[in-house]
N, C-alpha and C positions, 0 to 999 in steps of 0.2 A: 611397571613390571619389566624385569630384566630379560633380555633376549637370551634363550638358552644356548644360542650358537656363538654370538659375538659379545655377550654380556653388556650390550648397550642398554642404558636405563630407560629408553623411550620406545614405546611400541604403540601401534594404532589398532583399535578394535574394529574388525571387519564385520563380525557377525556375533550375535548373542542368542543363546537358546537355553530354555530350562532343561534340566536333566534330573534323573532320579525322582520322577514324580513331583517336580517342583522343589525338591530339597537342595538343589544345586543349580548353578548357572555355568554353562560352558561358553567360553568366549574364544573365537578365532581371531588371532592377532597377526599383525605384520610388523616386522622390525623396520624402523625408519632408517637405520644405518646399513644393514646388510640385505634387507629386502626379503629375508626368509620368513616363512609363516610358521606359527605354532599355536597350539591350543592350551588354554588354561581352564581350570575348573575351580569355582568358588563355592564353598559350603559354609553354612552357619556352624559355628563351633558350639556344640552342646556341652554345657557345664554340669558337673555333678557336685552337689553340696554335701560335704561329709558331715558326720555327727559333730566333729570338732569345730565346725563352722567354716573350715577352709573349703575352697572350691578348686576343682581340677577339671581339665577337659575329659569328656567321655572317652573311654578307651575300650574298644571292642576286645582287644587282646587280653585285657584284665578279666573280662567275663570268661573268655575261653580258658584262661589259666585256673580260675576259681572252679569252673564246672569240670575241667579235666580232672582235678583232684577228687571230686565226687564220683567221677566215672572210672576211676582207676580200677582195673581188673574187670571192667564191664565191656560188652561188645559194642562200643561206640567209637566211630571213626573220627579222624580229624575233620573230615568234610562235614560230618553231622554236627560237630562242635561249632564249626564256622557258620553253618546255616542257623543254628540255635542263636549264636551271638548276633547274627544279622536280624533275625526275627525280634530279638529283644530290643535292638537299636531302633528298628522300624516302629515297634510298639511305643517306645518312649518318644521318638520324634513325632509320631502322629498326634501326640497330645498338644503339639504346637508351643511348648514351653522352651525357653532358652536355658533354663536351669531346673534340674530335678533333684530331689533329695536322694541320697544313696539308698535309702530304705525302699524307694519306689523302683530302683534298678533291681534290687534283690527280689521284690515281688514280681517284676516283669520276667525274671528268670524262671520262677517256679512253674508256671504253666507249661512253657515249651519243654522244660526239663522233665516234667511229669509225663508228657506225651512221648518223649524220647526214650526214657529208661526210668522205671519206677523205683528201682533200688538206688540209683544215683540221686533221684529226686528225694528219697527219704534221707539219704546221707546229707545232701545239701540243706534240706529243710531242718534237719536236726541241729545243724550248726547255726543256720540263719535265724531260725525261730527260737533257738536256745532250749531245745528239749532237755528236761532235767530228770525225767524218769521213764521207766518202761511204759507207764500209762500214756505219756505223750506219744510214743511210737504206736502204741495200740490204737489210740484215737485216730491218728493219721492213716494207719492201715485200714481201719474201719471205714474211714471216709473214701479211701481209694476203692475198697470193695463195693461200697454203695454206688460209686460212679460206674464201676464195671457192670453192676446189676442194672442200673438205669440204662446204660448204653445197650446192654443185651436185650432188655425189654423193648427199647425203641427199634432195634434192628429186627426183632421178632415181629413186632407190629408192622413194620415196613414190609418185611418178607411176606407176612400173612396177607396184606393188602395186594401185593403183587401177584400172589397165587390165588386170589379170589377166596380167601378164608373168610369165615363168618365175621360180620361186623357187629355193631352194637345190638341189632335186632335179631341176631342169631341166623341171619340169612347171608350168604355170600353175595358179593356183587355179581357173581356168575349165575346164581340161582334165579334171579329176576330175569336175566337174559335168557336162560334156559326155559323159563315159564312162557316167555313171549314166543320163543322159537317153537315150542310144543303146540301152541295155539294157532300157529300160522299154517296155512292160510285161514282167514276168518270163514266161519260157516256161512253158507248163503241160504 
């Protein structure tokens, strides 16, 4: 490792620690020539296998560029795009593979993009999944609506439980408490 100060090719490792939840190693080094200290970080290069059979290093900026086109004219900031790209990279790296097919990168983009902006999601999905007709769009919109309905029902159930709304037997959690309070103190 070359010293960034004097360019001497030899340095000594003083300390090593894992970083980024084990995805990288940070090393504290000392130059044997000038004595100055510096830090290096080593990461495993994630490779993406393209359809053509070629491989290339994973590039987060490429994700941002592709998603930015889908988000054109939408209220999505650069920070949100950077966070989305980080989420995609984290999801892919969590699989523990050194090489992933480009198709899996595209699939990893769809979920976070759907959460970020549904119109941008439809644009990206239409190109990525090769929508060929209005029916393809209608089916995807139907699936989005079903997810909204399911989320709304889950939220309503959760809110009902929190408010002591009736549960399965028609009685609220609160009513059994009220029955006990009404019968207190016990008759002697």
